[in-house]
C-alpha positions as CSV (number, residue, x, y, z in Angstrom):
1,M,11.3,-24.8,-8.0
2,T,10.7,-21.1,-7.9
3,A,7.9,-19.1,-9.4
4,P,8.8,-16.9,-12.3
5,V,9.1,-13.2,-11.7
6,T,6.2,-11.7,-13.6
7,A,6.8,-8.0,-12.7
8,R,10.1,-6.3,-12.5
9,M,10.8,-2.7,-11.4
10,T,13.9,-1.2,-12.8
11,P,15.0,2.4,-13.6
12,A,13.4,1.9,-17.0
13,T,10.1,1.1,-15.3
14,A,8.8,4.0,-13.3
15,F,7.1,2.9,-10.0
16,V,4.4,5.0,-8.4
17,L,3.3,3.8,-5.0
18,T,-0.3,4.8,-5.5
19,D,-0.7,2.8,-8.8
20,P,-2.7,-0.4,-8.5
21,L,-0.9,-3.1,-6.5
22,P,1.1,-5.7,-8.4
23,Q,-0.8,-9.0,-8.4
24,Q,2.2,-11.2,-9.2
25,S,5.7,-11.8,-8.0
26,L,7.7,-8.5,-7.9
27,A,11.5,-7.9,-8.1
28,L,12.9,-4.5,-7.2
29,E,16.3,-3.9,-8.7
30,A,18.2,-0.6,-8.0
31,S,21.3,0.9,-6.5
32,A,21.9,1.4,-2.8
33,G,20.1,4.4,-1.3
34,T,17.4,4.5,-4.0
35,G,14.4,3.6,-1.7
36,K,14.0,-0.1,-2.3
37,T,13.4,-0.8,1.4
38,W,11.0,2.1,1.8
39,T,9.1,0.9,-1.3
40,L,8.9,-2.7,-0.1
41,T,7.6,-1.6,3.4
42,A,5.0,0.7,1.8
43,L,3.9,-2.1,-0.5
44,A,3.6,-4.6,2.3
45,L,1.5,-2.1,4.3
46,R,-0.8,-1.5,1.3
47,W,-1.2,-5.2,0.5
48,I,-2.2,-5.9,4.1
49,A,-4.3,-2.8,4.6
50,E,-6.2,-3.2,1.4
51,G,-6.9,-6.9,2.2
52,Q,-4.9,-8.2,-0.8
53,A,-2.6,-10.3,1.5
54,E,-2.0,-11.3,5.1
55,L,1.4,-10.8,6.7
56,G,2.2,-14.5,6.6
57,E,1.5,-14.6,2.8
58,L,4.2,-12.1,2.0
59,L,7.8,-13.3,1.2
60,I,10.3,-10.4,1.0
61,V,13.8,-11.6,0.2
62,T,17.1,-9.8,0.3
63,F,20.7,-10.9,0.1
64,T,22.3,-10.8,3.5
65,R,21.2,-11.7,7.1
66,A,21.9,-8.1,8.2
67,A,19.8,-6.7,5.3
68,T,17.0,-9.2,6.1
69,A,17.0,-8.2,9.8
70,E,16.8,-4.5,8.8
71,L,14.0,-5.1,6.3
72,R,12.0,-7.1,8.9
73,D,12.4,-4.4,11.4
74,R,11.3,-1.7,8.9
75,V,8.3,-3.7,7.7
76,R,7.2,-4.1,11.4
77,A,7.7,-0.4,12.1
78,R,5.8,0.6,9.0
79,L,2.9,-1.7,9.9
80,D,2.8,-0.4,13.5
81,Q,2.8,3.2,12.1
82,G,0.0,2.3,9.7
83,W,-2.1,0.8,12.4
84,R,-1.6,3.8,14.7
85,E,-2.7,6.1,11.9
86,L,-5.7,4.0,11.1
87,D,-6.7,4.0,14.8
88,R,-6.3,7.7,15.0
89,A,-8.4,8.2,11.9
90,L,-11.2,5.9,13.3
91,V,-11.2,7.6,16.7
92,A,-11.3,11.2,15.4
93,P,-12.1,11.1,11.7
94,A,-13.0,14.8,11.6
95,T,-9.6,15.9,12.7
96,F,-7.5,13.3,10.8
97,R,-5.0,14.8,8.5
98,T,-2.6,12.8,6.3
99,D,0.0,15.6,6.0
100,D,1.2,15.4,9.7
């Protein structure tokens, strides 16, 4: 039995990454090349960084094994990048800039 999708992002529903994080299941539905993977990786980083979830609590699903592998690699890369930026900010907070 699957949980119902309680939030759905479609072209009719504008998505802003800095808005409050969704607290329910989320489905992203859009054409190729529209930024779904980028959005999912950014959301995963925010959920984890803001303490809303742990990595093992996130379930991100796509349709093919190749797409799953790419998504997994991109989530890992985004998390690595986020941790590096956080470390940099903590080591030298006076020189930290977000527009690099």
